[in-house]
PDB file as gemmi writes it, atoms N, CA and C in Angstrom:
CRYST1    1.000    1.000    1.000  90.00  90.00  90.00 P 1                      
ATOM      1  N   UNK A   1     110.873-281.741 -28.959  1.00  0.00           N  
ATOM      2  CA  UNK A   1     111.698-282.841 -29.401  1.00  0.00           C  
ATOM      3  C   UNK A   1     110.983-283.505 -30.568  1.00  0.00           C  
ATOM      4  N   UNK A   2     111.710-283.817 -31.567  1.00  0.00           N  
ATOM      5  CA  UNK A   2     111.131-284.540 -32.688  1.00  0.00           C  
ATOM      6  C   UNK A   2     112.156-285.546 -33.169  1.00  0.00           C  
ATOM      7  N   UNK A   3     111.726-286.394 -34.031  1.00  0.00           N  
ATOM      8  CA  UNK A   3     112.653-287.399 -34.509  1.00  0.00           C  
ATOM      9  C   UNK A   3     112.077-288.196 -35.639  1.00  0.00           C  
ATOM     10  N   UNK A   4     112.881-289.065 -36.135  1.00  0.00           N  
ATOM     11  CA  UNK A   4     112.468-289.927 -37.229  1.00  0.00           C  
ATOM     12  C   UNK A   4     112.980-291.320 -36.916  1.00  0.00           C  
ATOM     13  N   UNK A   5     112.144-292.294 -37.112  1.00  0.00           N  
ATOM     14  CA  UNK A   5     112.540-293.668 -36.843  1.00  0.00           C  
ATOM     15  C   UNK A   5     112.180-294.512 -38.052  1.00  0.00           C  
ATOM     16  N   UNK A   6     113.120-295.299 -38.490  1.00  0.00           N  
ATOM     17  CA  UNK A   6     112.863-296.209 -39.600  1.00  0.00           C  
ATOM     18  C   UNK A   6     112.617-297.598 -39.043  1.00  0.00           C  
ATOM     19  N   UNK A   7     111.618-298.227 -39.542  1.00  0.00           N  
ATOM     20  CA  UNK A   7     111.270-299.574 -39.117  1.00  0.00           C  
ATOM     21  C   UNK A   7     111.973-300.545 -40.054  1.00  0.00           C  
ATOM     22  N   UNK A   8     112.822-301.395 -39.521  1.00  0.00           N  
ATOM     23  CA  UNK A   8     113.587-302.330 -40.341  1.00  0.00           C  
ATOM     24  C   UNK A   8     112.726-303.414 -40.968  1.00  0.00           C  
ATOM     25  N   UNK A   9     111.554-303.680 -40.385  1.00  0.00           N  
ATOM     26  CA  UNK A   9     110.714-304.756 -40.888  1.00  0.00           C  
ATOM     27  C   UNK A   9     109.783-304.305 -42.009  1.00  0.00           C  
ATOM     28  N   UNK A  10     109.583-303.020 -42.155  1.00  0.00           N  
ATOM     29  CA  UNK A  10     108.667-302.511 -43.171  1.00  0.00           C  
ATOM     30  C   UNK A  10     109.320-301.370 -43.924  1.00  0.00           C  
ATOM     31  N   UNK A  11     108.714-301.001 -45.005  1.00  0.00           N  
ATOM     32  CA  UNK A  11     109.236-299.912 -45.812  1.00  0.00           C  
ATOM     33  C   UNK A  11     108.504-298.610 -45.499  1.00  0.00           C  
ATOM     34  N   UNK A  12     108.488-298.223 -44.260  1.00  0.00           N  
ATOM     35  CA  UNK A  12     107.896-296.939 -43.900  1.00  0.00           C  
ATOM     36  C   UNK A  12     108.703-296.326 -42.766  1.00  0.00           C  
ATOM     37  N   UNK A  13     108.536-295.045 -42.608  1.00  0.00           N  
ATOM     38  CA  UNK A  13     109.206-294.369 -41.502  1.00  0.00           C  
ATOM     39  C   UNK A  13     108.156-293.640 -40.672  1.00  0.00           C  
ATOM     40  N   UNK A  14     108.470-293.468 -39.418  1.00  0.00           N  
ATOM     41  CA  UNK A  14     107.582-292.772 -38.497  1.00  0.00           C  
ATOM     42  C   UNK A  14     108.189-291.416 -38.173  1.00  0.00           C  
ATOM     43  N   UNK A  15     107.432-290.370 -38.368  1.00  0.00           N  
ATOM     44  CA  UNK A  15     107.847-289.042 -37.938  1.00  0.00           C  
ATOM     45  C   UNK A  15     107.058-288.711 -36.686  1.00  0.00           C  
ATOM     46  N   UNK A  16     107.723-288.192 -35.680  1.00  0.00           N  
ATOM     47  CA  UNK A  16     107.010-287.850 -34.461  1.00  0.00           C  
ATOM     48  C   UNK A  16     107.545-286.547 -33.887  1.00  0.00           C  
ATOM     49  N   UNK A  17     106.703-285.921 -33.106  1.00  0.00           N  
ATOM     50  CA  UNK A  17     107.063-284.695 -32.419  1.00  0.00           C  
ATOM     51  C   UNK A  17     106.371-284.715 -31.061  1.00  0.00           C  
ATOM     52  N   UNK A  18     107.127-284.524 -30.008  1.00  0.00           N  
ATOM     53  CA  UNK A  18     106.541-284.467 -28.675  1.00  0.00           C  
ATOM     54  C   UNK A  18     106.008-283.058 -28.467  1.00  0.00           C  
ATOM     55  N   UNK A  19     104.711-282.959 -28.193  1.00  0.00           N  
ATOM     56  CA  UNK A  19     104.079-281.655 -28.069  1.00  0.00           C  
ATOM     57  C   UNK A  19     103.522-281.376 -26.687  1.00  0.00           C  
ATOM     58  N   UNK A  20     103.329-282.375 -25.876  1.00  0.00           N  
ATOM     59  CA  UNK A  20     102.752-282.163 -24.554  1.00  0.00           C  
ATOM     60  C   UNK A  20     103.336-283.179 -23.583  1.00  0.00           C  
ATOM     61  N   UNK A  21     104.003-282.665 -22.574  1.00  0.00           N  
ATOM     62  CA  UNK A  21     104.552-283.524 -21.536  1.00  0.00           C  
ATOM     63  C   UNK A  21     103.679-283.352 -20.298  1.00  0.00           C  
ATOM     64  N   UNK A  22     103.297-284.448 -19.688  1.00  0.00           N  
ATOM     65  CA  UNK A  22     102.524-284.423 -18.447  1.00  0.00           C  
ATOM     66  C   UNK A  22     103.412-284.979 -17.341  1.00  0.00           C  
ATOM     67  N   UNK A  23     103.481-284.251 -16.242  1.00  0.00           N  
ATOM     68  CA  UNK A  23     104.299-284.685 -15.108  1.00  0.00           C  
ATOM     69  C   UNK A  23     103.444-284.703 -13.848  1.00  0.00           C  
ATOM     70  N   UNK A  24     103.758-285.613 -12.952  1.00  0.00           N  
ATOM     71  CA  UNK A  24     103.092-285.632 -11.651  1.00  0.00           C  
ATOM     72  C   UNK A  24     104.140-285.411 -10.568  1.00  0.00           C  
ATOM     73  N   UNK A  25     103.730-284.707  -9.540  1.00  0.00           N  
ATOM     74  CA  UNK A  25     104.611-284.394  -8.424  1.00  0.00           C  
ATOM     75  C   UNK A  25     103.858-284.733  -7.145  1.00  0.00           C  
ATOM     76  N   UNK A  26     104.530-285.380  -6.226  1.00  0.00           N  
ATOM     77  CA  UNK A  26     103.943-285.634  -4.914  1.00  0.00           C  
ATOM     78  C   UNK A  26     104.856-284.975  -3.885  1.00  0.00           C  
ATOM     79  N   UNK A  27     104.361-283.904  -3.288  1.00  0.00           N  
ATOM     80  CA  UNK A  27     105.128-283.215  -2.256  1.00  0.00           C  
ATOM     81  C   UNK A  27     104.886-283.919  -0.920  1.00  0.00           C  
ATOM     82  N   UNK A  28     105.947-284.153  -0.203  1.00  0.00           N  
ATOM     83  CA  UNK A  28     105.819-284.760   1.118  1.00  0.00           C  
ATOM     84  C   UNK A  28     105.539-283.641   2.109  1.00  0.00           C  
ATOM     85  N   UNK A  29     104.272-283.526   2.516  1.00  0.00           N  
ATOM     86  CA  UNK A  29     103.860-282.446   3.408  1.00  0.00           C  
ATOM     87  C   UNK A  29     103.216-283.030   4.660  1.00  0.00           C  
ATOM     88  N   UNK A  30     103.238-282.252   5.727  1.00  0.00           N  
ATOM     89  CA  UNK A  30     102.633-282.708   6.982  1.00  0.00           C  
ATOM     90  C   UNK A  30     101.238-282.130   7.186  1.00  0.00           C  
ATOM     91  N   UNK A  31     100.930-281.041   6.492  1.00  0.00           N  
ATOM     92  CA  UNK A  31      99.608-280.423   6.578  1.00  0.00           C  
ATOM     93  C   UNK A  31      99.048-280.258   5.177  1.00  0.00           C  
ATOM     94  N   UNK A  32      97.742-280.261   5.083  1.00  0.00           N  
ATOM     95  CA  UNK A  32      97.107-280.061   3.783  1.00  0.00           C  
ATOM     96  C   UNK A  32      97.372-278.643   3.280  1.00  0.00           C  
ATOM     97  N   UNK A  33      97.441-278.509   1.978  1.00  0.00           N  
ATOM     98  CA  UNK A  33      97.636-277.206   1.353  1.00  0.00           C  
ATOM     99  C   UNK A  33      96.314-276.448   1.391  1.00  0.00           C  
ATOM    100  N   UNK A  34      96.370-275.185   1.789  1.00  0.00           N  
ATOM    101  CA  UNK A  34      95.179-274.338   1.855  1.00  0.00           C  
ATOM    102  C   UNK A  34      94.942-273.719   0.474  1.00  0.00           C  
ATOM    103  N   UNK A  35      94.143-274.388  -0.330  1.00  0.00           N  
ATOM    104  CA  UNK A  35      93.898-273.928  -1.696  1.00  0.00           C  
ATOM    105  C   UNK A  35      93.084-272.643  -1.727  1.00  0.00           C  
ATOM    106  N   UNK A  36      92.231-272.431  -0.747  1.00  0.00           N  
ATOM    107  CA  UNK A  36      91.456-271.180  -0.689  1.00  0.00           C  
ATOM    108  C   UNK A  36      92.404-270.000  -0.492  1.00  0.00           C  
ATOM    109  N   UNK A  37      93.364-270.148   0.387  1.00  0.00           N  
ATOM    110  CA  UNK A  37      94.341-269.085   0.640  1.00  0.00           C  
ATOM    111  C   UNK A  37      95.137-268.768  -0.627  1.00  0.00           C  
ATOM    112  N   UNK A  38      95.562-269.797  -1.326  1.00  0.00           N  
ATOM    113  CA  UNK A  38      96.315-269.590  -2.569  1.00  0.00           C  
ATOM    114  C   UNK A  38      95.441-268.897  -3.609  1.00  0.00           C  
ATOM    115  N   UNK A  39      94.188-269.307  -3.717  1.00  0.00           N  
ATOM    116  CA  UNK A  39      93.303-268.716  -4.728  1.00  0.00           C  
ATOM    117  C   UNK A  39      93.030-267.243  -4.448  1.00  0.00           C  
ATOM    118  N   UNK A  40      93.067-266.839  -3.197  1.00  0.00           N  
ATOM    119  CA  UNK A  40      92.860-265.426  -2.848  1.00  0.00           C  
ATOM    120  C   UNK A  40      94.127-264.600  -3.062  1.00  0.00           C  
ATOM    121  N   UNK A  41      95.265-265.259  -3.018  1.00  0.00           N  
ATOM    122  CA  UNK A  41      96.550-264.561  -3.146  1.00  0.00           C  
ATOM    123  C   UNK A  41      96.892-264.237  -4.603  1.00  0.00           C  
ATOM    124  N   UNK A  42      96.471-265.082  -5.529  1.00  0.00           N  
ATOM    125  CA  UNK A  42      96.851-264.920  -6.936  1.00  0.00           C  
ATOM    126  C   UNK A  42      95.623-264.725  -7.817  1.00  0.00           C  
ATOM    127  N   UNK A  43      95.770-263.855  -8.805  1.00  0.00           N  
ATOM    128  CA  UNK A  43      94.672-263.601  -9.741  1.00  0.00           C  
ATOM    129  C   UNK A  43      94.585-264.652 -10.842  1.00  0.00           C  
ATOM    130  N   UNK A  44      95.699-265.267 -11.160  1.00  0.00           N  
ATOM    131  CA  UNK A  44      95.759-266.164 -12.320  1.00  0.00           C  
ATOM    132  C   UNK A  44      95.493-267.627 -11.964  1.00  0.00           C  
ATOM    133  N   UNK A  45      94.657-267.861 -10.964  1.00  0.00           N  
ATOM    134  CA  UNK A  45      94.305-269.230 -10.589  1.00  0.00           C  
ATOM    135  C   UNK A  45      92.790-269.396 -10.594  1.00  0.00           C  
ATOM    136  N   UNK A  46      92.370-270.638 -10.739  1.00  0.00           N  
ATOM    137  CA  UNK A  46      90.947-270.971 -10.672  1.00  0.00           C  
ATOM    138  C   UNK A  46      90.772-272.011  -9.575  1.00  0.00           C  
ATOM    139  N   UNK A  47      89.791-271.765  -8.713  1.00  0.00           N  
ATOM    140  CA  UNK A  47      89.500-272.758  -7.682  1.00  0.00           C  
ATOM    141  C   UNK A  47      88.015-272.723  -7.372  1.00  0.00           C  
ATOM    142  N   UNK A  48      87.350-273.792  -7.708  1.00  0.00           N  
ATOM    143  CA  UNK A  48      85.931-273.964  -7.423  1.00  0.00           C  
ATOM    144  C   UNK A  48      85.750-275.404  -6.948  1.00  0.00           C  
ATOM    145  N   UNK A  49      85.900-275.641  -5.642  1.00  0.00           N  
ATOM    146  CA  UNK A  49      85.883-277.012  -5.128  1.00  0.00           C  
ATOM    147  C   UNK A  49      84.566-277.751  -5.348  1.00  0.00           C  
ATOM    148  N   UNK A  50      83.502-277.026  -5.641  1.00  0.00           N  
ATOM    149  CA  UNK A  50      82.229-277.693  -5.932  1.00  0.00           C  
ATOM    150  C   UNK A  50      82.246-278.347  -7.310  1.00  0.00           C  
ATOM    151  N   UNK A  51      83.090-277.824  -8.201  1.00  0.00           N  
ATOM    152  CA  UNK A  51      83.186-278.382  -9.555  1.00  0.00           C  
ATOM    153  C   UNK A  51      84.371-279.321  -9.721  1.00  0.00           C  
ATOM    154  N   UNK A  52      85.497-278.974  -9.062  1.00  0.00           N  
ATOM    155  CA  UNK A  52      86.730-279.750  -9.217  1.00  0.00           C  
ATOM    156  C   UNK A  52      87.562-279.565  -7.950  1.00  0.00           C  
ATOM    157  N   UNK A  53      88.112-280.629  -7.388  1.00  0.00           N  
ATOM    158  CA  UNK A  53      88.800-280.521  -6.090  1.00  0.00           C  
ATOM    159  C   UNK A  53      90.177-279.862  -6.133  1.00  0.00           C  
ATOM    160  N   UNK A  54      90.704-279.621  -7.321  1.00  0.00           N  
ATOM    161  CA  UNK A  54      92.039-279.045  -7.422  1.00  0.00           C  
ATOM    162  C   UNK A  54      92.024-277.590  -7.831  1.00  0.00           C  
ATOM    163  N   UNK A  55      93.088-276.903  -7.482  1.00  0.00           N  
ATOM    164  CA  UNK A  55      93.308-275.530  -7.901  1.00  0.00           C  
ATOM    165  C   UNK A  55      94.022-275.567  -9.244  1.00  0.00           C  
ATOM    166  N   UNK A  56      93.625-274.722 -10.166  1.00  0.00           N  
ATOM    167  CA  UNK A  56      94.243-274.665 -11.490  1.00  0.00           C  
ATOM    168  C   UNK A  56      95.086-273.398 -11.554  1.00  0.00           C  
ATOM    169  N   UNK A  57      96.364-273.575 -11.821  1.00  0.00           N  
ATOM    170  CA  UNK A  57      97.288-272.442 -11.915  1.00  0.00           C  
ATOM    171  C   UNK A  57      98.046-272.533 -13.232  1.00  0.00           C  
ATOM    172  N   UNK A  58      98.147-271.408 -13.906  1.00  0.00           N  
ATOM    173  CA  UNK A  58      98.884-271.356 -15.169  1.00  0.00           C  
ATOM    174  C   UNK A  58     100.101-270.449 -15.009  1.00  0.00           C  
ATOM    175  N   UNK A  59     101.220-270.886 -15.579  1.00  0.00           N  
ATOM    176  CA  UNK A  59     102.412-270.046 -15.606  1.00  0.00           C  
ATOM    177  C   UNK A  59     102.837-269.888 -17.062  1.00  0.00           C  
ATOM    178  N   UNK A  60     103.576-268.805 -17.316  1.00  0.00           N  
ATOM    179  CA  UNK A  60     103.964-268.499 -18.697  1.00  0.00           C  
ATOM    180  C   UNK A  60     105.328-269.033 -19.095  1.00  0.00           C  
ATOM    181  N   UNK A  61     106.249-269.134 -18.142  1.00  0.00           N  
ATOM    182  CA  UNK A  61     107.601-269.540 -18.507  1.00  0.00           C  
ATOM    183  C   UNK A  61     108.153-270.528 -17.502  1.00  0.00           C  
ATOM    184  N   UNK A  62     108.310-271.762 -17.823  1.00  0.00           N  
ATOM    185  CA  UNK A  62     107.849-272.391 -19.060  1.00  0.00           C  
ATOM    186  C   UNK A  62     106.327-272.494 -19.042  1.00  0.00           C  
ATOM    187  N   UNK A  63     105.750-272.437 -20.195  1.00  0.00           N  
ATOM    188  CA  UNK A  63     104.294-272.474 -20.284  1.00  0.00           C  
ATOM    189  C   UNK A  63     103.797-273.820 -19.758  1.00  0.00           C  
ATOM    190  N   UNK A  64     102.920-273.744 -18.743  1.00  0.00           N  
ATOM    191  CA  UNK A  64     102.423-274.971 -18.120  1.00  0.00           C  
ATOM    192  C   UNK A  64     101.156-274.674 -17.337  1.00  0.00           C  
ATOM    193  N   UNK A  65     100.360-275.705 -17.153  1.00  0.00           N  
ATOM    194  CA  UNK A  65      99.170-275.628 -16.313  1.00  0.00           C  
ATOM    195  C   UNK A  65      99.325-276.639 -15.190  1.00  0.00           C  
ATOM    196  N   UNK A  66      99.093-276.177 -13.972  1.00  0.00           N  
ATOM    197  CA  UNK A  66      99.190-277.014 -12.781  1.00  0.00           C  
ATOM    198  C   UNK A  66      97.807-277.310 -12.238  1.00  0.00           C  
ATOM    199  N   UNK A  67      97.607-278.541 -11.840  1.00  0.00           N  
ATOM    200  CA  UNK A  67      96.458-278.924 -11.030  1.00  0.00           C  
ATOM    201  C   UNK A  67      97.047-279.247  -9.667  1.00  0.00           C  
ATOM    202  N   UNK A  68      96.670-278.476  -8.665  1.00  0.00           N  
ATOM    203  CA  UNK A  68      97.251-278.625  -7.334  1.00  0.00           C  
ATOM    204  C   UNK A  68      96.161-279.085  -6.373  1.00  0.00           C  
ATOM    205  N   UNK A  69      96.461-280.109  -5.590  1.00  0.00           N  
ATOM    206  CA  UNK A  69      95.487-280.686  -4.672  1.00  0.00           C  
ATOM    207  C   UNK A  69      95.941-280.491  -3.226  1.00  0.00           C  
ATOM    208  N   UNK A  70      94.999-280.514  -2.304  1.00  0.00           N  
ATOM    209  CA  UNK A  70      95.302-280.283  -0.887  1.00  0.00           C  
ATOM    210  C   UNK A  70      96.297-281.294  -0.334  1.00  0.00           C  
ATOM    211  N   UNK A  71      96.365-282.458  -0.922  1.00  0.00           N  
ATOM    212  CA  UNK A  71      97.247-283.536  -0.457  1.00  0.00           C  
ATOM    213  C   UNK A  71      98.717-283.304  -0.792  1.00  0.00           C  
ATOM    214  N   UNK A  72      98.989-282.311  -1.648  1.00  0.00           N  
ATOM    215  CA  UNK A  72     100.353-282.066  -2.092  1.00  0.00           C  
ATOM    216  C   UNK A  72     100.646-282.657  -3.454  1.00  0.00           C  
ATOM    217  N   UNK A  73      99.674-283.323  -4.039  1.00  0.00           N  
ATOM    218  CA  UNK A  73      99.871-283.870  -5.377  1.00  0.00           C  
ATOM    219  C   UNK A  73      99.622-282.770  -6.403  1.00  0.00           C  
ATOM    220  N   UNK A  74     100.480-282.744  -7.431  1.00  0.00           N  
ATOM    221  CA  UNK A  74     100.330-281.801  -8.534  1.00  0.00           C  
ATOM    222  C   UNK A  74     100.425-282.563  -9.848  1.00  0.00           C  
ATOM    223  N   UNK A  75      99.624-282.150 -10.791  1.00  0.00           N  
ATOM    224  CA  UNK A  75      99.708-282.659 -12.153  1.00  0.00           C  
ATOM    225  C   UNK A  75     100.030-281.454 -13.023  1.00  0.00           C  
ATOM    226  N   UNK A  76     101.052-281.582 -13.848  1.00  0.00           N  
ATOM    227  CA  UNK A  76     101.489-280.483 -14.701  1.00  0.00           C  
ATOM    228  C   UNK A  76     101.280-280.897 -16.148  1.00  0.00           C  
ATOM    229  N   UNK A  77     100.584-280.068 -16.902  1.00  0.00           N  
ATOM    230  CA  UNK A  77     100.338-280.359 -18.310  1.00  0.00           C  
ATOM    231  C   UNK A  77     100.831-279.199 -19.164  1.00  0.00           C  
ATOM    232  N   UNK A  78     100.975-279.464 -20.445  1.00  0.00           N  
ATOM    233  CA  UNK A  78     101.310-278.416 -21.392  1.00  0.00           C  
ATOM    234  C   UNK A  78     102.782-278.138 -21.563  1.00  0.00           C  
ATOM    235  N   UNK A  79     103.627-278.868 -20.882  1.00  0.00           N  
ATOM    236  CA  UNK A  79     105.065-278.666 -21.039  1.00  0.00           C  
ATOM    237  C   UNK A  79     105.510-279.154 -22.414  1.00  0.00           C  
ATOM    238  N   UNK A  80     106.508-278.516 -22.961  1.00  0.00           N  
ATOM    239  CA  UNK A  80     107.054-278.930 -24.259  1.00  0.00           C  
ATOM    240  C   UNK A  80     108.204-279.915 -24.107  1.00  0.00           C  
ATOM    241  N   UNK A  81     108.908-279.829 -22.981  1.00  0.00           N  
ATOM    242  CA  UNK A  81     110.056-280.704 -22.750  1.00  0.00           C  
ATOM    243  C   UNK A  81     110.006-281.230 -21.325  1.00  0.00           C  
ATOM    244  N   UNK A  82     110.455-282.435 -21.125  1.00  0.00           N  
ATOM    245  CA  UNK A  82     110.480-283.021 -19.784  1.00  0.00           C  
ATOM    246  C   UNK A  82     111.388-282.221 -18.856  1.00  0.00           C  
ATOM    247  N   UNK A  83     112.452-281.648 -19.393  1.00  0.00           N  
ATOM    248  CA  UNK A  83     113.380-280.854 -18.583  1.00  0.00           C  
ATOM    249  C   UNK A  83     112.714-279.633 -17.958  1.00  0.00           C  
ATOM    250  N   UNK A  84     111.641-279.144 -18.555  1.00  0.00           N  
ATOM    251  CA  UNK A  84     110.957-277.962 -18.039  1.00  0.00           C  
ATOM    252  C   UNK A  84     110.149-278.246 -16.776  1.00  0.00           C  
ATOM    253  N   UNK A  85     109.870-279.491 -16.488  1.00  0.00           N  
ATOM    254  CA  UNK A  85     109.046-279.832 -15.323  1.00  0.00           C  
ATOM    255  C   UNK A  85     109.693-279.348 -14.030  1.00  0.00           C  
ATOM    256  N   UNK A  86     110.961-279.577 -13.863  1.00  0.00           N  
ATOM    257  CA  UNK A  86     111.658-279.175 -12.643  1.00  0.00           C  
ATOM    258  C   UNK A  86     111.627-277.660 -12.459  1.00  0.00           C  
ATOM    259  N   UNK A  87     111.890-276.929 -13.521  1.00  0.00           N  
ATOM    260  CA  UNK A  87     111.868-275.467 -13.462  1.00  0.00           C  
ATOM    261  C   UNK A  87     110.473-274.957 -13.110  1.00  0.00           C  
ATOM    262  N   UNK A  88     109.463-275.531 -13.729  1.00  0.00           N  
ATOM    263  CA  UNK A  88     108.087-275.109 -13.471  1.00  0.00           C  
ATOM    264  C   UNK A  88     107.700-275.365 -12.018  1.00  0.00           C  
ATOM    265  N   UNK A  89     108.047-276.523 -11.493  1.00  0.00           N  
ATOM    266  CA  UNK A  89     107.714-276.851 -10.101  1.00  0.00           C  
ATOM    267  C   UNK A  89     108.411-275.883  -9.148  1.00  0.00           C  
ATOM    268  N   UNK A  90     109.669-275.594  -9.401  1.00  0.00           N  
ATOM    269  CA  UNK A  90     110.400-274.665  -8.535  1.00  0.00           C  
ATOM    270  C   UNK A  90     109.731-273.298  -8.513  1.00  0.00           C  
ATOM    271  N   UNK A  91     109.274-272.824  -9.664  1.00  0.00           N  
ATOM    272  CA  UNK A  91     108.604-271.520  -9.725  1.00  0.00           C  
ATOM    273  C   UNK A  91     107.324-271.511  -8.910  1.00  0.00           C  
ATOM    274  N   UNK A  92     106.536-272.549  -9.030  1.00  0.00           N  
ATOM    275  CA  UNK A  92     105.250-272.593  -8.336  1.00  0.00           C  
ATOM    276  C   UNK A  92     105.444-272.775  -6.834  1.00  0.00           C  
ATOM    277  N   UNK A  93     106.347-273.633  -6.436  1.00  0.00           N  
ATOM    278  CA  UNK A  93     106.559-273.883  -5.008  1.00  0.00           C  
ATOM    279  C   UNK A  93     107.117-272.635  -4.318  1.00  0.00           C  
ATOM    280  N   UNK A  94     107.997-271.906  -4.995  1.00  0.00           N  
ATOM    281  CA  UNK A  94     108.558-270.685  -4.411  1.00  0.00           C  
ATOM    282  C   UNK A  94     107.503-269.598  -4.249  1.00  0.00           C  
ATOM    283  N   UNK A  95     106.526-269.581  -5.140  1.00  0.00           N  
ATOM    284  CA  UNK A  95     105.501-268.532  -5.056  1.00  0.00           C  
ATOM    285  C   UNK A  95     104.507-268.900  -3.999  1.00  0.00           C  
TER     286      UNK A  95                                                      
END                                                                             
């Protein structure tokens, strides 16, 4: 998404382009997510709880990086559009 905005109070315009959307998701779960199990199931994830408490998962379509925590909280970075967040979450949760 990009756009142009003119400021009525000054003689300048602002050009902007949204390049990175960050979304947070809180899944309502009754048990903690087993990040070790997920890390063993998929090759394209990183999980080293001694360095960082979350599992890092990358997907290609839509391109996004997930930080997934045992509590069910997820942080999604790298999205180009806010609309892609829902699609990305559905892909990860189904897998």
